[in-house]
C-alpha positions in Angstrom: -23.1 -24.7 -35.6 -21.9 -21.2 -36.7 -23.9 -19.6 -33.9 -22.4 -22.0 -31.3 -18.9 -21.2 -32.7 -19.6 -17.4 -32.5 -20.8 -17.8 -28.9 -17.7 -19.7 -27.9 -15.5 -17.2 -29.6 -17.3 -14.3 -27.8 -17.0 -16.2 -24.5 -13.3 -16.8 -25.0 -12.8 -13.1 -25.8 -14.6 -12.1 -22.6 -12.4 -14.4 -20.6 -9.3 -12.8 -22.1 -10.7 -9.3 -21.4 -11.6 -10.3 -17.8 -8.1 -11.7 -17.2 -6.6 -8.6 -18.6 -8.7 -6.4 -16.3 -7.7 -8.5 -13.3 -4.1 -8.3 -14.3 -4.4 -4.5 -14.5 -6.1 -4.4 -11.1 -3.3 -6.3 -9.5 -0.8 -3.8 -11.0 -2.6 -0.8 -9.5 -0.9 1.0 -6.6 -2.7 0.8 -3.3 -2.9 2.8 -0.2 -1.8 1.2 3.1 -2.0 2.2 6.7 0.9 1.1 8.9 -0.2 1.5 12.5 2.0 1.2 15.7 0.4 0.7 19.2 3.0 1.7 21.8 1.8 -0.5 24.7 2.0 0.7 28.3 3.6 -2.5 29.4 4.2 -6.1 28.4 1.2 -7.1 30.5 -1.1 -5.3 28.0 -0.1 -7.5 25.0 -2.6 -10.4 25.6 -5.4 -7.8 26.1 -4.5 -6.0 22.9 -4.2 -9.3 21.1 -7.8 -10.2 22.2 -9.1 -6.9 21.0 -7.4 -7.1 17.6 -8.1 -10.8 17.0 -11.8 -10.8 18.2 -12.7 -7.2 17.6 -10.8 -5.1 15.1 -9.8 -7.6 12.4 -13.2 -9.2 12.1 -14.8 -5.7 11.8 -12.3 -4.7 9.1 -13.1 -7.9 7.3 -16.8 -6.9 7.3 -15.7 -3.7 5.6 -13.9 -5.7 2.9 -10.5 -4.7 4.3 -7.8 -7.3 4.4 -5.7 -9.3 4.7 -4.3 -7.5 7.8 -0.9 -8.1 9.2 -0.1 -8.0 13.0 3.4 -8.0 14.3 5.5 -7.5 17.4 9.3 -6.9 17.8 11.4 -9.9 17.9 13.3 -8.5 20.9 11.5 -5.5 22.4 13.3 -3.1 24.7 10.9 -2.2 27.4 7.2 -2.1 26.7 6.5 -3.8 23.4 4.9 -2.3 20.3 2.2 -3.9 18.2 2.3 -3.1 14.4 -0.7 -3.4 12.0 -0.4 -3.5 8.2 -3.8 -2.5 6.7 -4.0 -2.7 2.9 -6.7 -0.6 1.4 -8.6 -0.6 -1.9 -8.9 3.2 -2.1 -8.4 6.4 -0.1 -12.2 6.5 0.3 -12.1 3.2 2.1 -9.5 4.6 4.5 -11.5 7.8 5.2 -14.7 5.8 5.8 -13.0 3.1 8.0 -13.3 4.7 11.4 -16.9 5.9 10.9 -18.0 2.3 10.0 -16.2 1.0 13.1 -18.1 3.5 15.2 -21.4 2.2 13.8 -20.5 -1.5 13.9 -22.5 -2.9 16.9 -20.7 -6.3 16.8 -17.3 -4.5 16.9 -18.4 -2.2 19.8 -19.5 -5.3 21.8 -16.3 -7.3 21.0 -14.1 -4.3 21.9 -16.0 -3.2 25.1 -13.4 -4.5 27.6 -10.6 -2.9 25.6 -12.5 0.4 25.4 -13.5 0.5 29.0 -10.0 0.4 30.4 -9.6 2.9 33.2 -7.8 6.2 32.3 -5.0 5.4 34.8 -4.4 2.0 33.3 -4.3 2.6 29.6 -3.5 -0.2 27.2 -1.1 2.0 25.2 0.7 5.3 25.5 -0.1 6.4 22.0 -1.1 5.0 18.5 1.1 6.1 15.7 0.0 5.9 12.1 1.6 6.2 8.6 -0.5 6.5 5.4 1.4 5.2 2.4 1.0 4.9 -1.3 2.7 1.8 -2.6 5.6 1.8 -5.1 4.8 1.3 -8.8 7.5 -1.4 -8.8 5.7 -3.3 -5.9 2.1 -2.1 -6.1 0.3 -4.7 -3.9 1.0 -6.0 -0.4 2.1 -9.6 -0.6 1.2 -12.4 1.8 4.4 -14.4 2.3 4.7 -18.0 1.0 5.8 -19.0 4.4 2.4 -17.9 5.8 0.6 -19.8 3.1 2.6 -23.0 3.9 2.3 -22.6 7.6 6.0 -22.1 8.1 7.9 -19.8 10.5 8.8 -16.3 9.2 10.8 -13.3 10.3 10.0 -9.8 9.0 12.3 -6.8 8.8 10.7 -3.3 8.8 12.8 -0.5 7.4 12.1 3.2 7.2 14.4 5.5 5.1 14.3 9.2 6.0 15.5 11.9 3.6 16.7 15.4 4.4 14.2 17.0 1.9 11.0 16.2 0.1 12.9 16.2 -3.3 15.5 13.7 -2.1 12.7 11.5 -0.6 11.0 11.4 -4.1 14.3 10.6 -5.8 14.8 7.6 -3.4 11.3 6.3 -4.3 12.3 6.7 -8.0 15.4 4.7 -7.3 13.4 1.8 -6.0 11.0 2.0 -9.0 13.9 2.3 -11.4 15.7 -0.9 -10.5 16.2 -1.5 -6.8 13.2 -3.8 -6.4 14.4 -6.4 -9.0 17.8 -6.4 -7.2 16.1 -7.2 -4.0 14.3 -10.2 -5.6 17.4 -11.5 -7.2 19.2 -11.5 -3.8 16.3 -13.3 -2.1 15.0 -10.2 -0.3 11.2 -10.7 -0.6 9.1 -7.5 -0.1 5.8 -7.7 1.8 4.9 -4.0 1.1 6.8 -0.9 0.0 5.4 2.6 0.1 6.1 6.3 0.1 4.7 7.9 3.3 2.0 10.5 2.6 1.4 11.3 6.2 3.3 10.2 9.3 5.8 11.3 12.0 9.1 10.8 10.2 8.4 12.6 6.9 9.8 12.8 4.3 10.3 9.0 4.4 9.5 5.7 2.8 8.7 2.5 4.7 8.9 -1.1 3.5 8.8 -4.6 5.0 10.6 -7.8 3.8 10.2 -11.4 4.9 12.6 -14.3 5.5 12.5 -17.9 6.9 14.8 -17.0 9.7 17.7 -14.6 10.7 20.3 -16.7 8.8 18.2 -16.3 5.6 18.0 -12.5 6.2 21.8 -12.2 6.7 22.5 -14.3 3.6 20.1 -12.3 1.4 21.5 -8.9 2.4 25.1 -10.2 2.0 24.3 -10.6 -1.7 22.8 -7.1 -2.1 25.8 -4.9 -1.5 28.2 -6.5 -4.1 25.4 -7.1 -6.6 26.6 -5.6 -9.9 23.3 -4.0 -10.7 23.3 -2.3 -7.3 26.8 -1.1 -7.8 25.7 0.5 -11.1 22.5 2.0 -9.7 24.0 3.6 -6.6 26.7 5.1 -8.8 24.1 7.3 -10.6 24.8 10.8 -9.4 21.2 11.8 -8.8 20.6 8.8 -6.5 23.5 9.7 -4.1 22.7 11.4 -0.8 19.0 10.5 -0.8 18.9 8.8 2.6 19.8 10.6 5.8 18.7 8.0 8.4 17.6 4.4 8.4 15.4 2.7 11.0 15.4 -1.1 11.1 13.3 -3.4 13.3 12.9 -7.2 13.3 9.3 -8.4 13.7 7.5 -11.6 14.3 3.8 -12.3 13.4 1.1 -12.7 16.0 -0.7 -16.1 15.8 -3.8 -14.5 14.2 -1.9 -12.4 11.6 -2.9 -12.8 8.0 0.7 -12.2 7.1 
């Protein structure tokens, strides 16, 4: 009986330890790639959708990469863009990703039509990529509850540019020091938040938030400005003048998006 009790006690301790390790893992910062396909025309969107849905995303899943988000602008001006959110378990996974795609026979077959497009009829004008490290205050990309429940959702993508590397780092500190809880209190639900390590708008940070619809977005942000904690935080002298330019884009998910 004593041996049985000892075994149960050890088993319980192991469960507690495992749960603690899992909790620590979920609090670890992660690398993310945020990729933008600048399509040549609206006519290319169905072809790129087929490539992503049947080629790239299944191949990334075989590498253990996912969930992956795929989005387009709610109201594109001219040729649309397609945006990919690719959460990664490590920087090594990022560096190995393309080589594994090159060696993946199933991927090469599924993507053949996409790859064999004539030079004079390209699917896109360019592919733009940002590599990010998530904020400590929001370390893991979060699949929205609306997605889990099969409900409509609207995303807002924001990028904050700073005039110097130092001010960019201070703005990240501001998010980590109290801005994220204010977001949550106002109903602004982050999907991911990260400091850009490599990209075309550096120094900058990029984040995405999600809403049920545009009315929900407007309501949530109307609460942010007058929030007493935000008024206190933005009054801190070192946090003033950290953002020189803001880019904002409303996005909707593609039917096959994991987000």
